mmCIF file of the N, C-alpha and C atoms, coordinates in Angstrom:
data_MODEL
# 
_entry.id   MODEL 
# 
loop_
_atom_site.group_PDB 
_atom_site.id 
_atom_site.type_symbol 
_atom_site.label_atom_id 
_atom_site.label_alt_id 
_atom_site.label_comp_id 
_atom_site.label_asym_id 
_atom_site.label_entity_id 
_atom_site.label_seq_id 
_atom_site.pdbx_PDB_ins_code 
_atom_site.Cartn_x 
_atom_site.Cartn_y 
_atom_site.Cartn_z 
_atom_site.occupancy 
_atom_site.B_iso_or_equiv 
_atom_site.pdbx_formal_charge 
_atom_site.auth_seq_id 
_atom_site.auth_comp_id 
_atom_site.auth_asym_id 
_atom_site.auth_atom_id 
_atom_site.pdbx_PDB_model_num 
ATOM 1   N N  . MET A 1 1  ? 0.714  -1.272  0.128   1.00 0.00 ? 1  MET A N  1 
ATOM 2   C CA . MET A 1 1  ? 0.069  0.058   0.069   1.00 0.00 ? 1  MET A CA 1 
ATOM 3   C C  . MET A 1 1  ? 0.799  1.065   0.033   1.00 0.00 ? 1  MET A C  1 
ATOM 4   N N  . TRP A 1 2  ? 1.909  1.127   0.572   1.00 0.00 ? 2  TRP A N  1 
ATOM 5   C CA . TRP A 1 2  ? 2.950  2.379   0.681   1.00 0.00 ? 2  TRP A CA 1 
ATOM 6   C C  . TRP A 1 2  ? 3.164  3.001   -0.668  1.00 0.00 ? 2  TRP A C  1 
ATOM 7   N N  . PRO A 1 3  ? 3.438  2.268   -1.744  1.00 0.00 ? 3  PRO A N  1 
ATOM 8   C CA . PRO A 1 3  ? 3.817  2.935   -2.947  1.00 0.00 ? 3  PRO A CA 1 
ATOM 9   C C  . PRO A 1 3  ? 2.542  3.809   -3.568  1.00 0.00 ? 3  PRO A C  1 
ATOM 10  N N  . PHE A 1 4  ? 1.497  3.095   -3.430  1.00 0.00 ? 4  PHE A N  1 
ATOM 11  C CA . PHE A 1 4  ? 0.136  3.647   -3.900  1.00 0.00 ? 4  PHE A CA 1 
ATOM 12  C C  . PHE A 1 4  ? -0.056 4.971   -3.215  1.00 0.00 ? 4  PHE A C  1 
ATOM 13  N N  . ARG A 1 5  ? 0.003  5.041   -1.753  1.00 0.00 ? 5  ARG A N  1 
ATOM 14  C CA . ARG A 1 5  ? -0.306 6.299   -1.091  1.00 0.00 ? 5  ARG A CA 1 
ATOM 15  C C  . ARG A 1 5  ? 0.824  7.249   -1.674  1.00 0.00 ? 5  ARG A C  1 
ATOM 16  N N  . SER A 1 6  ? 2.081  7.032   -1.789  1.00 0.00 ? 6  SER A N  1 
ATOM 17  C CA . SER A 1 6  ? 3.024  7.860   -2.279  1.00 0.00 ? 6  SER A CA 1 
ATOM 18  C C  . SER A 1 6  ? 2.744  8.467   -3.628  1.00 0.00 ? 6  SER A C  1 
ATOM 19  N N  . VAL A 1 7  ? 2.304  7.476   -4.466  1.00 0.00 ? 7  VAL A N  1 
ATOM 20  C CA . VAL A 1 7  ? 2.051  8.009   -5.914  1.00 0.00 ? 7  VAL A CA 1 
ATOM 21  C C  . VAL A 1 7  ? 0.860  9.024   -5.731  1.00 0.00 ? 7  VAL A C  1 
ATOM 22  N N  . HIS A 1 8  ? -0.148 8.469   -5.016  1.00 0.00 ? 8  HIS A N  1 
ATOM 23  C CA . HIS A 1 8  ? -1.405 9.498   -4.988  1.00 0.00 ? 8  HIS A CA 1 
ATOM 24  C C  . HIS A 1 8  ? -1.064 10.758  -4.479  1.00 0.00 ? 8  HIS A C  1 
ATOM 25  N N  . LYS A 1 9  ? -0.262 10.878  -3.531  1.00 0.00 ? 9  LYS A N  1 
ATOM 26  C CA . LYS A 1 9  ? 0.266  12.100  -2.786  1.00 0.00 ? 9  LYS A CA 1 
ATOM 27  C C  . LYS A 1 9  ? 0.820  13.118  -3.960  1.00 0.00 ? 9  LYS A C  1 
ATOM 28  N N  . GLU A 1 10 ? 1.763  12.400  -4.608  1.00 0.00 ? 10 GLU A N  1 
ATOM 29  C CA . GLU A 1 10 ? 2.458  13.039  -5.797  1.00 0.00 ? 10 GLU A CA 1 
ATOM 30  C C  . GLU A 1 10 ? 1.559  13.386  -6.740  1.00 0.00 ? 10 GLU A C  1 
ATOM 31  N N  . TRP A 1 11 ? 0.580  12.619  -7.163  1.00 0.00 ? 11 TRP A N  1 
ATOM 32  C CA . TRP A 1 11 ? -0.450 12.924  -8.202  1.00 0.00 ? 11 TRP A CA 1 
ATOM 33  C C  . TRP A 1 11 ? -1.072 14.178  -7.785  1.00 0.00 ? 11 TRP A C  1 
ATOM 34  N N  . VAL A 1 12 ? -1.646 14.270  -6.456  1.00 0.00 ? 12 VAL A N  1 
ATOM 35  C CA . VAL A 1 12 ? -2.332 15.354  -6.074  1.00 0.00 ? 12 VAL A CA 1 
ATOM 36  C C  . VAL A 1 12 ? -1.520 16.513  -5.944  1.00 0.00 ? 12 VAL A C  1 
ATOM 37  N N  . SER A 1 13 ? -0.253 16.494  -5.616  1.00 0.00 ? 13 SER A N  1 
ATOM 38  C CA . SER A 1 13 ? 0.676  17.666  -5.556  1.00 0.00 ? 13 SER A CA 1 
ATOM 39  C C  . SER A 1 13 ? 0.884  18.167  -6.943  1.00 0.00 ? 13 SER A C  1 
ATOM 40  N N  . LEU A 1 14 ? 0.906  17.359  -8.017  1.00 0.00 ? 14 LEU A N  1 
ATOM 41  C CA . LEU A 1 14 ? 1.147  17.802  -9.267  1.00 0.00 ? 14 LEU A CA 1 
ATOM 42  C C  . LEU A 1 14 ? -0.195 18.304  -9.786  1.00 0.00 ? 14 LEU A C  1 
ATOM 43  N N  . LYS A 1 15 ? -1.164 17.902  -9.479  1.00 0.00 ? 15 LYS A N  1 
ATOM 44  C CA . LYS A 1 15 ? -2.623 18.542  -10.038 1.00 0.00 ? 15 LYS A CA 1 
ATOM 45  C C  . LYS A 1 15 ? -2.648 19.968  -9.351  1.00 0.00 ? 15 LYS A C  1 
ATOM 46  N N  . GLU A 1 16 ? -2.422 19.999  -8.157  1.00 0.00 ? 16 GLU A N  1 
ATOM 47  C CA . GLU A 1 16 ? -2.426 21.334  -7.515  1.00 0.00 ? 16 GLU A CA 1 
ATOM 48  C C  . GLU A 1 16 ? -1.589 22.390  -8.153  1.00 0.00 ? 16 GLU A C  1 
ATOM 49  N N  . THR A 1 17 ? -0.289 21.914  -8.376  1.00 0.00 ? 17 THR A N  1 
ATOM 50  C CA . THR A 1 17 ? 0.627  22.644  -9.149  1.00 0.00 ? 17 THR A CA 1 
ATOM 51  C C  . THR A 1 17 ? 0.233  23.219  -10.445 1.00 0.00 ? 17 THR A C  1 
ATOM 52  N N  . THR A 1 18 ? -0.262 22.359  -11.336 1.00 0.00 ? 18 THR A N  1 
ATOM 53  C CA . THR A 1 18 ? -0.877 22.629  -12.471 1.00 0.00 ? 18 THR A CA 1 
ATOM 54  C C  . THR A 1 18 ? -1.804 23.663  -12.361 1.00 0.00 ? 18 THR A C  1 
ATOM 55  N N  . LYS A 1 19 ? -2.796 23.337  -11.411 1.00 0.00 ? 19 LYS A N  1 
ATOM 56  C CA . LYS A 1 19 ? -3.999 24.309  -11.214 1.00 0.00 ? 19 LYS A CA 1 
ATOM 57  C C  . LYS A 1 19 ? -3.422 25.802  -10.825 1.00 0.00 ? 19 LYS A C  1 
ATOM 58  N N  . ALA A 1 20 ? -2.384 25.981  -10.008 1.00 0.00 ? 20 ALA A N  1 
ATOM 59  C CA . ALA A 1 20 ? -1.858 27.164  -9.535  1.00 0.00 ? 20 ALA A CA 1 
ATOM 60  C C  . ALA A 1 20 ? -1.132 27.790  -10.948 1.00 0.00 ? 20 ALA A C  1 
ATOM 61  N N  . ILE A 1 21 ? -0.494 27.014  -11.706 1.00 0.00 ? 21 ILE A N  1 
ATOM 62  C CA . ILE A 1 21 ? 0.164  27.627  -12.963 1.00 0.00 ? 21 ILE A CA 1 
ATOM 63  C C  . ILE A 1 21 ? -1.014 28.068  -13.848 1.00 0.00 ? 21 ILE A C  1 
ATOM 64  N N  . GLN A 1 22 ? -1.958 27.396  -13.918 1.00 0.00 ? 22 GLN A N  1 
ATOM 65  C CA . GLN A 1 22 ? -3.151 27.735  -14.945 1.00 0.00 ? 22 GLN A CA 1 
ATOM 66  C C  . GLN A 1 22 ? -3.791 28.958  -14.430 1.00 0.00 ? 22 GLN A C  1 
ATOM 67  N N  . GLU A 1 23 ? -4.104 29.161  -13.077 1.00 0.00 ? 23 GLU A N  1 
ATOM 68  C CA . GLU A 1 23 ? -4.554 30.539  -12.605 1.00 0.00 ? 23 GLU A CA 1 
ATOM 69  C C  . GLU A 1 23 ? -3.564 31.594  -12.772 1.00 0.00 ? 23 GLU A C  1 
ATOM 70  N N  . GLU A 1 24 ? -2.302 31.404  -12.598 1.00 0.00 ? 24 GLU A N  1 
ATOM 71  C CA . GLU A 1 24 ? -1.481 32.384  -12.760 1.00 0.00 ? 24 GLU A CA 1 
ATOM 72  C C  . GLU A 1 24 ? -1.287 32.941  -14.260 1.00 0.00 ? 24 GLU A C  1 
ATOM 73  N N  . LEU A 1 25 ? -1.416 31.900  -15.216 1.00 0.00 ? 25 LEU A N  1 
ATOM 74  C CA . LEU A 1 25 ? -1.381 32.223  -16.597 1.00 0.00 ? 25 LEU A CA 1 
ATOM 75  C C  . LEU A 1 25 ? -2.569 33.013  -16.951 1.00 0.00 ? 25 LEU A C  1 
ATOM 76  N N  . VAL A 1 26 ? -3.635 32.602  -16.473 1.00 0.00 ? 26 VAL A N  1 
ATOM 77  C CA . VAL A 1 26 ? -4.953 33.414  -16.644 1.00 0.00 ? 26 VAL A CA 1 
ATOM 78  C C  . VAL A 1 26 ? -4.802 34.765  -16.346 1.00 0.00 ? 26 VAL A C  1 
ATOM 79  N N  . GLN A 1 27 ? -4.415 34.979  -15.042 1.00 0.00 ? 27 GLN A N  1 
ATOM 80  C CA . GLN A 1 27 ? -4.168 36.395  -14.451 1.00 0.00 ? 27 GLN A CA 1 
ATOM 81  C C  . GLN A 1 27 ? -3.312 37.153  -15.396 1.00 0.00 ? 27 GLN A C  1 
ATOM 82  N N  . GLN A 1 28 ? -2.065 36.604  -15.610 1.00 0.00 ? 28 GLN A N  1 
ATOM 83  C CA . GLN A 1 28 ? -1.081 37.293  -16.631 1.00 0.00 ? 28 GLN A CA 1 
ATOM 84  C C  . GLN A 1 28 ? -1.873 37.779  -17.922 1.00 0.00 ? 28 GLN A C  1 
ATOM 85  N N  . ARG A 1 29 ? -2.617 36.934  -18.447 1.00 0.00 ? 29 ARG A N  1 
ATOM 86  C CA . ARG A 1 29 ? -3.179 36.993  -19.786 1.00 0.00 ? 29 ARG A CA 1 
ATOM 87  C C  . ARG A 1 29 ? -4.222 38.144  -19.621 1.00 0.00 ? 29 ARG A C  1 
ATOM 88  N N  . THR A 1 30 ? -5.064 38.141  -18.547 1.00 0.00 ? 30 THR A N  1 
ATOM 89  C CA . THR A 1 30 ? -6.174 39.255  -18.262 1.00 0.00 ? 30 THR A CA 1 
ATOM 90  C C  . THR A 1 30 ? -5.379 40.507  -18.134 1.00 0.00 ? 30 THR A C  1 
ATOM 91  N N  . ASN A 1 31 ? -4.299 40.591  -17.230 1.00 0.00 ? 31 ASN A N  1 
ATOM 92  C CA . ASN A 1 31 ? -3.468 41.726  -17.098 1.00 0.00 ? 31 ASN A CA 1 
ATOM 93  C C  . ASN A 1 31 ? -2.993 42.356  -18.417 1.00 0.00 ? 31 ASN A C  1 
ATOM 94  N N  . CYS A 1 32 ? -2.252 41.447  -19.363 1.00 0.00 ? 32 CYS A N  1 
ATOM 95  C CA . CYS A 1 32 ? -1.828 41.812  -20.552 1.00 0.00 ? 32 CYS A CA 1 
ATOM 96  C C  . CYS A 1 32 ? -2.728 42.395  -21.456 1.00 0.00 ? 32 CYS A C  1 
ATOM 97  N N  . LEU A 1 33 ? -4.038 41.746  -21.656 1.00 0.00 ? 33 LEU A N  1 
ATOM 98  C CA . LEU A 1 33 ? -5.072 42.260  -22.518 1.00 0.00 ? 33 LEU A CA 1 
ATOM 99  C C  . LEU A 1 33 ? -5.620 43.383  -22.061 1.00 0.00 ? 33 LEU A C  1 
ATOM 100 N N  . GLY A 1 34 ? -5.697 43.784  -20.637 1.00 0.00 ? 34 GLY A N  1 
ATOM 101 C CA . GLY A 1 34 ? -6.162 45.053  -20.158 1.00 0.00 ? 34 GLY A CA 1 
ATOM 102 C C  . GLY A 1 34 ? -5.216 46.067  -20.429 1.00 0.00 ? 34 GLY A C  1 
ATOM 103 N N  . THR A 1 35 ? -3.928 45.803  -20.289 1.00 0.00 ? 35 THR A N  1 
ATOM 104 C CA . THR A 1 35 ? -2.912 46.818  -20.721 1.00 0.00 ? 35 THR A CA 1 
ATOM 105 C C  . THR A 1 35 ? -2.965 47.113  -22.227 1.00 0.00 ? 35 THR A C  1 
ATOM 106 N N  . LEU A 1 36 ? -2.973 46.140  -22.948 1.00 0.00 ? 36 LEU A N  1 
ATOM 107 C CA . LEU A 1 36 ? -3.015 46.353  -24.470 1.00 0.00 ? 36 LEU A CA 1 
ATOM 108 C C  . LEU A 1 36 ? -4.255 47.180  -24.837 1.00 0.00 ? 36 LEU A C  1 
ATOM 109 N N  . GLN A 1 37 ? -5.431 46.875  -24.237 1.00 0.00 ? 37 GLN A N  1 
ATOM 110 C CA . GLN A 1 37 ? -6.693 47.804  -24.439 1.00 0.00 ? 37 GLN A CA 1 
ATOM 111 C C  . GLN A 1 37 ? -6.497 49.135  -24.075 1.00 0.00 ? 37 GLN A C  1 
ATOM 112 N N  . HIS A 1 38 ? -5.946 49.258  -22.990 1.00 0.00 ? 38 HIS A N  1 
ATOM 113 C CA . HIS A 1 38 ? -5.630 50.697  -22.385 1.00 0.00 ? 38 HIS A CA 1 
ATOM 114 C C  . HIS A 1 38 ? -4.754 51.442  -23.220 1.00 0.00 ? 38 HIS A C  1 
ATOM 115 N N  . GLN A 1 39 ? -3.553 50.853  -23.695 1.00 0.00 ? 39 GLN A N  1 
ATOM 116 C CA . GLN A 1 39 ? -2.577 51.568  -24.478 1.00 0.00 ? 39 GLN A CA 1 
ATOM 117 C C  . GLN A 1 39 ? -3.153 51.758  -25.984 1.00 0.00 ? 39 GLN A C  1 
ATOM 118 N N  . GLY A 1 40 ? -4.127 50.862  -26.412 1.00 0.00 ? 40 GLY A N  1 
ATOM 119 C CA . GLY A 1 40 ? -4.793 51.120  -27.652 1.00 0.00 ? 40 GLY A CA 1 
ATOM 120 C C  . GLY A 1 40 ? -5.547 52.504  -27.630 1.00 0.00 ? 40 GLY A C  1 
ATOM 121 N N  . ASP A 1 41 ? -6.306 52.421  -26.743 1.00 0.00 ? 41 ASP A N  1 
ATOM 122 C CA . ASP A 1 41 ? -7.176 53.808  -26.446 1.00 0.00 ? 41 ASP A CA 1 
ATOM 123 C C  . ASP A 1 41 ? -6.262 54.922  -26.640 1.00 0.00 ? 41 ASP A C  1 
ATOM 124 N N  . ARG A 1 42 ? -5.195 54.969  -25.782 1.00 0.00 ? 42 ARG A N  1 
ATOM 125 C CA . ARG A 1 42 ? -4.128 56.070  -25.762 1.00 0.00 ? 42 ARG A CA 1 
ATOM 126 C C  . ARG A 1 42 ? -3.573 56.214  -27.165 1.00 0.00 ? 42 ARG A C  1 
ATOM 127 N N  . GLN A 1 43 ? -3.112 55.143  -27.732 1.00 0.00 ? 43 GLN A N  1 
ATOM 128 C CA . GLN A 1 43 ? -2.643 55.393  -29.028 1.00 0.00 ? 43 GLN A CA 1 
ATOM 129 C C  . GLN A 1 43 ? -3.651 56.067  -30.133 1.00 0.00 ? 43 GLN A C  1 
ATOM 130 N N  . ILE A 1 44 ? -4.831 55.534  -30.077 1.00 0.00 ? 44 ILE A N  1 
ATOM 131 C CA . ILE A 1 44 ? -5.831 56.310  -30.914 1.00 0.00 ? 44 ILE A CA 1 
ATOM 132 C C  . ILE A 1 44 ? -6.038 57.755  -30.620 1.00 0.00 ? 44 ILE A C  1 
ATOM 133 N N  . GLU A 1 45 ? -6.066 57.974  -29.392 1.00 0.00 ? 45 GLU A N  1 
ATOM 134 C CA . GLU A 1 45 ? -6.064 59.485  -28.988 1.00 0.00 ? 45 GLU A CA 1 
ATOM 135 C C  . GLU A 1 45 ? -4.839 60.356  -29.453 1.00 0.00 ? 45 GLU A C  1 
ATOM 136 N N  . ILE A 1 46 ? -3.605 59.837  -29.283 1.00 0.00 ? 46 ILE A N  1 
ATOM 137 C CA . ILE A 1 46 ? -2.519 60.298  -29.805 1.00 0.00 ? 46 ILE A CA 1 
ATOM 138 C C  . ILE A 1 46 ? -2.497 60.483  -31.482 1.00 0.00 ? 46 ILE A C  1 
ATOM 139 N N  . LEU A 1 47 ? -2.966 59.447  -32.036 1.00 0.00 ? 47 LEU A N  1 
ATOM 140 C CA . LEU A 1 47 ? -2.931 59.638  -33.499 1.00 0.00 ? 47 LEU A CA 1 
ATOM 141 C C  . LEU A 1 47 ? -3.978 60.660  -33.933 1.00 0.00 ? 47 LEU A C  1 
ATOM 142 N N  . GLY A 1 48 ? -4.959 60.701  -33.177 1.00 0.00 ? 48 GLY A N  1 
ATOM 143 C CA . GLY A 1 48 ? -5.918 61.790  -33.523 1.00 0.00 ? 48 GLY A CA 1 
ATOM 144 C C  . GLY A 1 48 ? -5.418 63.443  -33.386 1.00 0.00 ? 48 GLY A C  1 
ATOM 145 N N  . LYS A 1 49 ? -4.515 63.438  -32.264 1.00 0.00 ? 49 LYS A N  1 
ATOM 146 C CA . LYS A 1 49 ? -3.806 64.699  -32.142 1.00 0.00 ? 49 LYS A CA 1 
ATOM 147 C C  . LYS A 1 49 ? -2.780 64.970  -33.301 1.00 0.00 ? 49 LYS A C  1 
ATOM 148 N N  . VAL A 1 50 ? -2.005 63.887  -33.730 1.00 0.00 ? 50 VAL A N  1 
ATOM 149 C CA . VAL A 1 50 ? -1.059 63.958  -34.733 1.00 0.00 ? 50 VAL A CA 1 
ATOM 150 C C  . VAL A 1 50 ? -1.700 64.341  -35.958 1.00 0.00 ? 50 VAL A C  1 
ATOM 151 N N  . SER A 1 51 ? -2.893 63.706  -36.389 1.00 0.00 ? 51 SER A N  1 
ATOM 152 C CA . SER A 1 51 ? -3.666 63.965  -37.562 1.00 0.00 ? 51 SER A CA 1 
ATOM 153 C C  . SER A 1 51 ? -4.046 65.451  -37.492 1.00 0.00 ? 51 SER A C  1 
ATOM 154 N N  . ASP A 1 52 ? -4.608 65.979  -36.425 1.00 0.00 ? 52 ASP A N  1 
ATOM 155 C CA . ASP A 1 52 ? -5.009 67.352  -36.426 1.00 0.00 ? 52 ASP A CA 1 
ATOM 156 C C  . ASP A 1 52 ? -3.835 68.320  -36.565 1.00 0.00 ? 52 ASP A C  1 
ATOM 157 N N  . THR A 1 53 ? -2.659 67.943  -35.984 1.00 0.00 ? 53 THR A N  1 
ATOM 158 C CA . THR A 1 53 ? -1.594 68.947  -36.302 1.00 0.00 ? 53 THR A CA 1 
ATOM 159 C C  . THR A 1 53 ? -1.081 68.793  -37.703 1.00 0.00 ? 53 THR A C  1 
ATOM 160 N N  . LEU A 1 54 ? -1.157 67.792  -38.206 1.00 0.00 ? 54 LEU A N  1 
ATOM 161 C CA . LEU A 1 54 ? -0.596 67.645  -39.676 1.00 0.00 ? 54 LEU A CA 1 
ATOM 162 C C  . LEU A 1 54 ? -1.565 68.504  -40.549 1.00 0.00 ? 54 LEU A C  1 
ATOM 163 N N  . GLU A 1 55 ? -2.916 68.288  -40.309 1.00 0.00 ? 55 GLU A N  1 
ATOM 164 C CA . GLU A 1 55 ? -3.783 69.152  -41.015 1.00 0.00 ? 55 GLU A CA 1 
ATOM 165 C C  . GLU A 1 55 ? -3.645 70.566  -40.968 1.00 0.00 ? 55 GLU A C  1 
ATOM 166 N N  . ASN A 1 56 ? -3.209 71.059  -39.710 1.00 0.00 ? 56 ASN A N  1 
ATOM 167 C CA . ASN A 1 56 ? -2.818 72.345  -39.558 1.00 0.00 ? 56 ASN A CA 1 
ATOM 168 C C  . ASN A 1 56 ? -1.593 72.818  -40.228 1.00 0.00 ? 56 ASN A C  1 
ATOM 169 N N  . ILE A 1 57 ? -0.737 71.841  -40.192 1.00 0.00 ? 57 ILE A N  1 
ATOM 170 C CA . ILE A 1 57 ? 0.690  72.227  -40.957 1.00 0.00 ? 57 ILE A CA 1 
ATOM 171 C C  . ILE A 1 57 ? 0.368  72.255  -42.528 1.00 0.00 ? 57 ILE A C  1 
ATOM 172 N N  . HIS A 1 58 ? -0.602 71.353  -42.955 1.00 0.00 ? 58 HIS A N  1 
ATOM 173 C CA . HIS A 1 58 ? -0.969 71.359  -44.455 1.00 0.00 ? 58 HIS A CA 1 
ATOM 174 C C  . HIS A 1 58 ? -1.443 72.669  -44.861 1.00 0.00 ? 58 HIS A C  1 
ATOM 175 N N  . LEU A 1 59 ? -2.458 73.101  -43.943 1.00 0.00 ? 59 LEU A N  1 
ATOM 176 C CA . LEU A 1 59 ? -3.142 74.457  -44.124 1.00 0.00 ? 59 LEU A CA 1 
ATOM 177 C C  . LEU A 1 59 ? -2.291 75.593  -44.397 1.00 0.00 ? 59 LEU A C  1 
ATOM 178 N N  . SER A 1 60 ? -1.418 75.663  -43.199 1.00 0.00 ? 60 SER A N  1 
ATOM 179 C CA . SER A 1 60 ? -0.372 76.680  -43.267 1.00 0.00 ? 60 SER A CA 1 
ATOM 180 C C  . SER A 1 60 ? 0.686  76.617  -44.521 1.00 0.00 ? 60 SER A C  1 
ATOM 181 N N  . GLN A 1 61 ? 1.017  75.426  -44.840 1.00 0.00 ? 61 GLN A N  1 
ATOM 182 C CA . GLN A 1 61 ? 1.824  75.288  -46.045 1.00 0.00 ? 61 GLN A CA 1 
ATOM 183 C C  . GLN A 1 61 ? 1.249  75.708  -47.329 1.00 0.00 ? 61 GLN A C  1 
ATOM 184 N N  . ALA A 1 62 ? -0.177 75.452  -47.388 1.00 0.00 ? 62 ALA A N  1 
ATOM 185 C CA . ALA A 1 62 ? -0.856 75.717  -48.459 1.00 0.00 ? 62 ALA A CA 1 
ATOM 186 C C  . ALA A 1 62 ? -1.089 77.369  -48.535 1.00 0.00 ? 62 ALA A C  1 
ATOM 187 N N  . GLU A 1 63 ? -1.275 78.113  -47.408 1.00 0.00 ? 63 GLU A N  1 
ATOM 188 C CA . GLU A 1 63 ? -1.400 79.383  -47.389 1.00 0.00 ? 63 GLU A CA 1 
ATOM 189 C C  . GLU A 1 63 ? -0.155 80.118  -47.817 1.00 0.00 ? 63 GLU A C  1 
ATOM 190 N N  . MET A 1 64 ? 1.054  79.441  -47.314 1.00 0.00 ? 64 MET A N  1 
ATOM 191 C CA . MET A 1 64 ? 2.311  80.125  -47.444 1.00 0.00 ? 64 MET A CA 1 
ATOM 192 C C  . MET A 1 64 ? 2.702  80.028  -49.048 1.00 0.00 ? 64 MET A C  1 
ATOM 193 N N  . THR A 1 65 ? 2.294  78.750  -49.699 1.00 0.00 ? 65 THR A N  1 
ATOM 194 C CA . THR A 1 65 ? 2.489  78.671  -50.975 1.00 0.00 ? 65 THR A CA 1 
ATOM 195 C C  . THR A 1 65 ? 1.667  79.573  -51.947 1.00 0.00 ? 65 THR A C  1 
ATOM 196 N N  . GLY A 1 66 ? 0.488  79.834  -51.393 1.00 0.00 ? 66 GLY A N  1 
ATOM 197 C CA . GLY A 1 66 ? -0.240 80.961  -52.131 1.00 0.00 ? 66 GLY A CA 1 
ATOM 198 C C  . GLY A 1 66 ? 0.203  82.219  -51.994 1.00 0.00 ? 66 GLY A C  1 
ATOM 199 N N  . TYR A 1 67 ? 0.733  82.639  -50.828 1.00 0.00 ? 67 TYR A N  1 
ATOM 200 C CA . TYR A 1 67 ? 1.448  83.939  -50.703 1.00 0.00 ? 67 TYR A CA 1 
ATOM 201 C C  . TYR A 1 67 ? 2.616  83.881  -51.407 1.00 0.00 ? 67 TYR A C  1 
ATOM 202 N N  . CYS A 1 68 ? 3.562  83.001  -51.533 1.00 0.00 ? 68 CYS A N  1 
ATOM 203 C CA . CYS A 1 68 ? 4.738  83.061  -52.354 1.00 0.00 ? 68 CYS A CA 1 
ATOM 204 C C  . CYS A 1 68 ? 4.435  83.161  -53.874 1.00 0.00 ? 68 CYS A C  1 
ATOM 205 N N  . LYS A 1 69 ? 3.340  82.607  -54.179 1.00 0.00 ? 69 LYS A N  1 
ATOM 206 C CA . LYS A 1 69 ? 3.075  82.698  -55.813 1.00 0.00 ? 69 LYS A CA 1 
ATOM 207 C C  . LYS A 1 69 ? 2.404  83.792  -55.918 1.00 0.00 ? 69 LYS A C  1 
ATOM 208 N N  . ALA A 1 70 ? 1.549  84.501  -55.193 1.00 0.00 ? 70 ALA A N  1 
ATOM 209 C CA . ALA A 1 70 ? 1.006  85.817  -55.327 1.00 0.00 ? 70 ALA A CA 1 
ATOM 210 C C  . ALA A 1 70 ? 2.178  86.932  -55.231 1.00 0.00 ? 70 ALA A C  1 
ATOM 211 N N  . ASN A 1 71 ? 3.040  86.657  -54.672 1.00 0.00 ? 71 ASN A N  1 
ATOM 212 C CA . ASN A 1 71 ? 4.185  87.657  -54.398 1.00 0.00 ? 71 ASN A CA 1 
ATOM 213 C C  . ASN A 1 71 ? 5.065  87.539  -55.469 1.00 0.00 ? 71 ASN A C  1 
ATOM 214 N N  . SER A 1 72 ? 5.326  86.386  -56.084 1.00 0.00 ? 72 SER A N  1 
ATOM 215 C CA . SER A 1 72 ? 6.104  86.314  -57.181 1.00 0.00 ? 72 SER A CA 1 
ATOM 216 C C  . SER A 1 72 ? 5.573  86.768  -58.619 1.00 0.00 ? 72 SER A C  1 
ATOM 217 N N  . LEU A 1 73 ? 4.182  86.537  -58.614 1.00 0.00 ? 73 LEU A N  1 
ATOM 218 C CA . LEU A 1 73 ? 3.590  87.179  -59.698 1.00 0.00 ? 73 LEU A CA 1 
ATOM 219 C C  . LEU A 1 73 ? 3.414  88.750  -59.470 1.00 0.00 ? 73 LEU A C  1 
ATOM 220 N N  . ALA A 1 74 ? 3.362  89.341  -58.313 1.00 0.00 ? 74 ALA A N  1 
ATOM 221 C CA . ALA A 1 74 ? 3.405  90.797  -58.283 1.00 0.00 ? 74 ALA A CA 1 
ATOM 222 C C  . ALA A 1 74 ? 4.646  91.265  -58.589 1.00 0.00 ? 74 ALA A C  1 
ATOM 223 N N  . SER A 1 75 ? 5.691  90.531  -58.198 1.00 0.00 ? 75 SER A N  1 
ATOM 224 C CA . SER A 1 75 ? 6.990  91.165  -58.450 1.00 0.00 ? 75 SER A CA 1 
ATOM 225 C C  . SER A 1 75 ? 7.360  90.990  -59.999 1.00 0.00 ? 75 SER A C  1 
ATOM 226 N N  . SER A 1 76 ? 6.719  90.152  -60.672 1.00 0.00 ? 76 SER A N  1 
ATOM 227 C CA . SER A 1 76 ? 6.995  90.076  -62.045 1.00 0.00 ? 76 SER A CA 1 
ATOM 228 C C  . SER A 1 76 ? 6.199  90.910  -62.945 1.00 0.00 ? 76 SER A C  1 
ATOM 229 N N  . CYS A 1 77 ? 5.102  91.492  -62.399 1.00 0.00 ? 77 CYS A N  1 
ATOM 230 C CA . CYS A 1 77 ? 4.295  92.385  -63.273 1.00 0.00 ? 77 CYS A CA 1 
ATOM 231 C C  . CYS A 1 77 ? 4.605  93.836  -63.082 1.00 0.00 ? 77 CYS A C  1 
ATOM 232 N N  . ARG A 1 78 ? 5.611  94.109  -62.143 1.00 0.00 ? 78 ARG A N  1 
ATOM 233 C CA . ARG A 1 78 ? 6.267  95.534  -61.999 1.00 0.00 ? 78 ARG A CA 1 
ATOM 234 C C  . ARG A 1 78 ? 6.874  95.940  -63.187 1.00 0.00 ? 78 ARG A C  1 
ATOM 235 N N  . PRO A 1 79 ? 6.710  97.129  -63.413 1.00 0.00 ? 79 PRO A N  1 
ATOM 236 C CA . PRO A 1 79 ? 7.498  97.579  -64.702 1.00 0.00 ? 79 PRO A CA 1 
ATOM 237 C C  . PRO A 1 79 ? 9.136  97.656  -64.119 1.00 0.00 ? 79 PRO A C  1 
ATOM 238 N N  . ARG A 1 80 ? 9.813  97.336  -65.057 1.00 0.00 ? 80 ARG A N  1 
ATOM 239 C CA . ARG A 1 80 ? 11.245 97.253  -64.692 1.00 0.00 ? 80 ARG A CA 1 
ATOM 240 C C  . ARG A 1 80 ? 11.936 98.609  -64.965 1.00 0.00 ? 80 ARG A C  1 
ATOM 241 N N  . ALA A 1 81 ? 12.925 98.956  -64.279 1.00 0.00 ? 81 ALA A N  1 
ATOM 242 C CA . ALA A 1 81 ? 13.625 100.064 -64.453 1.00 0.00 ? 81 ALA A CA 1 
ATOM 243 C C  . ALA A 1 81 ? 14.346 100.021 -65.732 1.00 0.00 ? 81 ALA A C  1 
ATOM 244 N N  . LYS A 1 82 ? 14.387 101.208 -66.462 1.00 0.00 ? 82 LYS A N  1 
ATOM 245 C CA . LYS A 1 82 ? 15.141 101.134 -67.658 1.00 0.00 ? 82 LYS A CA 1 
ATOM 246 C C  . LYS A 1 82 ? 16.514 101.431 -67.335 1.00 0.00 ? 82 LYS A C  1 
ATOM 247 N N  . LYS A 1 83 ? 17.178 100.602 -68.153 1.00 0.00 ? 83 LYS A N  1 
ATOM 248 C CA . LYS A 1 83 ? 18.839 100.568 -68.040 1.00 0.00 ? 83 LYS A CA 1 
ATOM 249 C C  . LYS A 1 83 ? 19.293 101.846 -68.852 1.00 0.00 ? 83 LYS A C  1 
ATOM 250 N N  . LYS A 1 84 ? 20.343 102.522 -68.380 1.00 0.00 ? 84 LYS A N  1 
ATOM 251 C CA . LYS A 1 84 ? 20.912 103.653 -68.997 1.00 0.00 ? 84 LYS A CA 1 
ATOM 252 C C  . LYS A 1 84 ? 22.072 103.232 -69.761 1.00 0.00 ? 84 LYS A C  1 
# 
């Protein structure tokens, strides 16, 4: 009977260890998924801000290009001074 009791105790110990490992893995997975979800929300917020900033830069660049074109057209339309 002694070997059977020893084997049974070892079997119970292994099952408890396996159960503890399973619980730890489930907890780690839950924490990881929660962190990824939180980071995803933050990344979406940051990408929205970047998009707004780039849109403003694009508008500023379009205004500057228009100003430069108008300025170059105005300077080319001026009468040139006569050379002596």
